[in-house]
N, C-alpha and C positions, 0 to 999 in steps of 0.2 A: 785625824787623820782624816782629810775630804779627796772623796773619788765623785765623778763630775758623768754621768750613765750617755755616752755619745749622741744616744739613739732623739731619749725624750729629755735628758737636761736635768736630771734629777739628780740633789746630789746628796752622796749618803756617807753620815760620817761612820767611816768602818772602821776607825781609834785606830788601834794597833795591828791591823788585820786587813792587808789585802786583798780584795774582793775582785774580779775578775767583769761578770756576769749580775748586767743589773737586778733585782729581786722584783720590778714593776713589772719590766717590759722584756728583759730577757736582751738587752744589747748590753754591748761592749763601753766598759767603767775604761775612764779614762789610767792616766798619772796619778797616783794618790800624792794633794800638795797640801801647805801647813793650810788652816783659811784665812781669808783675808783676812788685814785691817780693817773696822767696821768704818771709818776714815776714808780709806780705798773703797767702799765696797760703793759706799753713797756722795760721794764725790761729785761723777757724772761729771759736769761741763766743765764743774770747776775744775775738773784736775789737766785739762790741756794747757798744754805750751802755750806759749806765748807766739809761735809757730803756728797753730795752727791745727795741730793732730793730734789728731785721739789718741787717751791712752794706751798704754801697749794692754794685753791681757798675760799674767802670766802665764809662769811656758805650763804645758798643755792643755788649755783651752780656749773653746773656737766656741765661734758667735752660730748657733742654729736656731732653726724657726721651728717654732712648735705650736700648735696648732691651741687654742685656748679647751680646756675637760679633761676628759678621759682620755686614754690612748685609742688608735685605735683597736679595732679587734684584727685578732692575727690569722693573716694569710689561710683559708683552708689547702690542706694543701692535696694534691692531685692521688687518687688514685693509681696504681702500679696498672697499666694496658695489657700486661700477659704475655706471652708469648706471641709471636706470630700465625695466621691459622695457616697451615696445610691440610691442600687437598690430597688426595691420591689418585684421583681422576679429576675433571670440568665442570665441576660444578655447575648444577639445568636449573638451579631453581631463580636465582634469571633471566635466564636466555626462554623462554616458556611466552610466545605470547595472546591474547587469548581476540576476536573478534567477533565482536558481539554482531551476530547476522539475524537479519531483519526475517519472520516469522512469518511469510507467506502460507501455511498452511488455512491461520484463521482469514483471509480475504480471501482466499477460495474456496470457503466450505460455503457448502449454502442450504437454506435451511426450509426453500419451497420445491415440489414436487420433484420430480426426479424427470430428466428428457425420456425414460425412459413409458415411464406411468403417462405423458400432457403425450405420447405417440398414440399407446393405447387405448386411452379415453377416445379418441380422438379417430380414431380403426376404427374402431365400437360404434361411435351419434354417424359417421358417414351409411356402414350399416345399416343401422334402425333407418338413416329418416331414408337409404336407397329401397328399403324394403316397406315403410307405409308408401314410397310414392306407387312403390308396384303394385299395390294391395289401390289404393287408392285408383292408381289409372285400371284394373281390372274391374272395380267398387266399377266405372264407370264406363267399362263395357256392359256387365251385366247389365246397367241401367237401359243399355241400349236393345239391349235383349229384349230387355222386358215389356218396353214398348206393344213385342206382339207376343211373344211366348210366357206364359206365366212359369214364374221361374217356384224350382224345388226348396220349399222355407229353410231345410239345412243349407244350403246353400245358401241364399242370401242372407241369413242366422250368420255364417260364418265368418262370408266376405265383410256381414256392420259390423262385430263385432271383433273381430282379426283387427278394419281397420282402426275403431279407436282403442283398442289395448293397445297399434304398433302408435298409434296419437300417443299417448296415454306417457308411453319409454321411449319416443323421439323429444317431448321436452322437459322431460326428468335429466332425460345425457344430456342436449344443449343447455340448459341452466348448467347441468354438474361442470359440461366442457368450461363453458363462458367462468366458471370461478376457478379453480384451474387456472387456466390463463391468466387470469388474474395473476392470482401465488406464482404461476411463474414469470409472469413479469414483474413481479414487484422483487423478487428472489436476483433476475437477471439483473435489473436495475442498482441494485444494493449492489452490488458484485462490482457492476463494470467502474461504479462509482467507487467504490473504498479499492479499484485495482490503480484507479489514478489520487488516490491521496485526499479526493472528499468527499461530502456524504449528497444523500439524493435531496435536491430541492422541494421534491415532492414527499412527504411524508406519507407513510404508507395505508391514512383514513381517506384518504384525499386518491389516493391508488385508487384505492375500494369504492370508492364512493364515485368517480368517473367513472371507472369500470362495468358495479353491475345496476350503477339505478339504470332502466329505460326509458330510453329514448339519451337518455344523456351521457351514457356511454357511445353513440353513436356520432356524436362530437369529440370528446376528447379521449379515446380508447384507443384510436389511434395516431391521435398528434404523443401517447405517452408515450406507442413504441419508435416512433418517428426519430425520437429525443433518445431514445437507447440507442436506436441507430448513429447516432451522432458523435455520441459517446466512444460506441464499440470500432468508430472510421467505414460504416457499412455501409452509410446512404448508398452509396451508388452500384449495390448488388440491391439492396433489399428497399428499395422507394417503389419501385415498379408493385415487389410481390403483393405489400401493403395498399401503396390506391387502391387496385384490381380490389382488394379481400374490403377496404371500406365501401370501396360502389355496389361489390355483391353485398354487403350486409346493408345497407342503407335498403339496395334492392328487395333486399330478401326481408326488412321489417314490414316494407310498407304490403307486401305482398301478405304476406301473413295478418295484420292487422285488418285487410279488405279480405283476407279469407275468412279468419275470426267473426270481423263483423255481420256476412252474408250469411255465418253461416243456421239463422235461428227460421231460417226459414221454411214453410211449407209443401208446395207450388211443385209440382213432377221437374216443371224445367227447374227453377232453379234450384232446388239440390245436387240438380245434372249442373250445370254453373258451379256452385260452389265443392264439387268432388271438381271439377278441371281449373279452380282456383289452388283449394289444395294439395296436388298433386302438382303443379307450379311452384307454390310453397317449396316442400318437402327438397324440391331437384336447386331449388335456391338455396335454401340452406343447407345442402348439402356440396353444393359447389361454393358454397361460402368455407365451410369447414372443410374442404377441401384445400384453399387458397390459405386459410389460417396453419393448416396442417405445413403446407410451403414455409409460408412465414417462418414460423417456428423452430422447420428444419434448415432456414438458410443462417438464421445466428446460433443454432448448436451445431452445425460445421466445425469451430472450432469453438475452444472454452475462451472464455474471457481475457485470460495472462497471457495468450497467444496474441502474437500482434498481425496485422488483417495483410500486413506489405510485408515483402521481404525483400533485404538484396542482393540483387548477386551481383558479382564481378563479370564486367564484361572486356572485352581485348578495345581499346581507345584505336583504334585502325580508321584511317578517314583514304575513304575509296570514292576516288571522281568516274566519273564516266565522260568518255571519251564526243564530244555532243557529234563530232563527223561521220563516227563509222559506230559508232551508240557499246562496242564493247567498255568494260569497269578497269582503267586503271590502279595498277597498286601504288601505296603512295609511297612516297621517298625515302626510302632509308629504308626499307620491307628489308627483313633480311631472304633469299631466294629457296624458292622449297621445292626441295628433294623429290626425285623420281620414287616412288612405291611408297612402300611404308612403312619409312625411315622420317625420320623426326628434323627438324624446320631448321635448323642448325649445327655444327659440328660442337662436342665437348671438349674435345684440346684444342690446343693452342697450336698454331702448323708450325710445324719446325721440330718438334718433342713428340718423346713417345707416351703413347694413353697410357697410364694409368696399369699397374699388375692387377 
């Protein structure tokens, strides 16, 4: 007896025992039948009738399209999903939102000197310059007295050496103030450009060369300060102090150079003239440091991260003036002002009781 697999089409000789499952692909076997005659199996197109009909298959057989080769692998069975998950409370693991906030502490961190250190150094420099100017003015007065009266050697020596000591201290403090202000300017520019998401177009080396090299700083240092004011939108309030400081700095430099050039004389009148010029040089340097302190204070009034402009709400009223009487008229549609300290308009609608 022959049984044909309905899935793979394999013919199995089951002999005298009927089977239900194909040993090859585990498909269902068709009903058993006797093996066909060899002539009928290989007859092919010659077995067609005159009407052109194809030969009929024995009962229990059907045509199945099977690809050549090994049978396809069995399909993988899906694993059971298990029971539906249940929660005693609403799960929060999928409802949390994390927002990446920008770290502004890095942009607000200043690597330069603190404002208090800058103010203290400038005030000490102003005090020493004032003392040096006073001592040189006293020295000029002693020179006038010495024309007719012989001075005590102790008084003359004290006036001379005290002036020298204050001159050396003033020179060191002026140089230290310039270095400190340069570091402050570099740090302030870096913080200002970083707040706007930019980098300073001038590197630290260029800023130091433009602020510390003598006679070169007279041209570049004020320009760097004006650029900082433009970045922070403070040009309208800082421009005038910066220009005054610029003029005083140039004047102080010229007077100081002239004072140093005429300090090597030995004639009494030339020494007196040099004392007057030195006093004026200290006074102009004192004024320059004071105006520089004002410029720094103008920048330090508000930090870099705080905007200079503040927007406030103003009432949108269109008051007009009567040309005949000169009195101001209220705009059309404006609510009537009530007498006393009461508000301008009622809260409740007319004809309704106020809420309890």
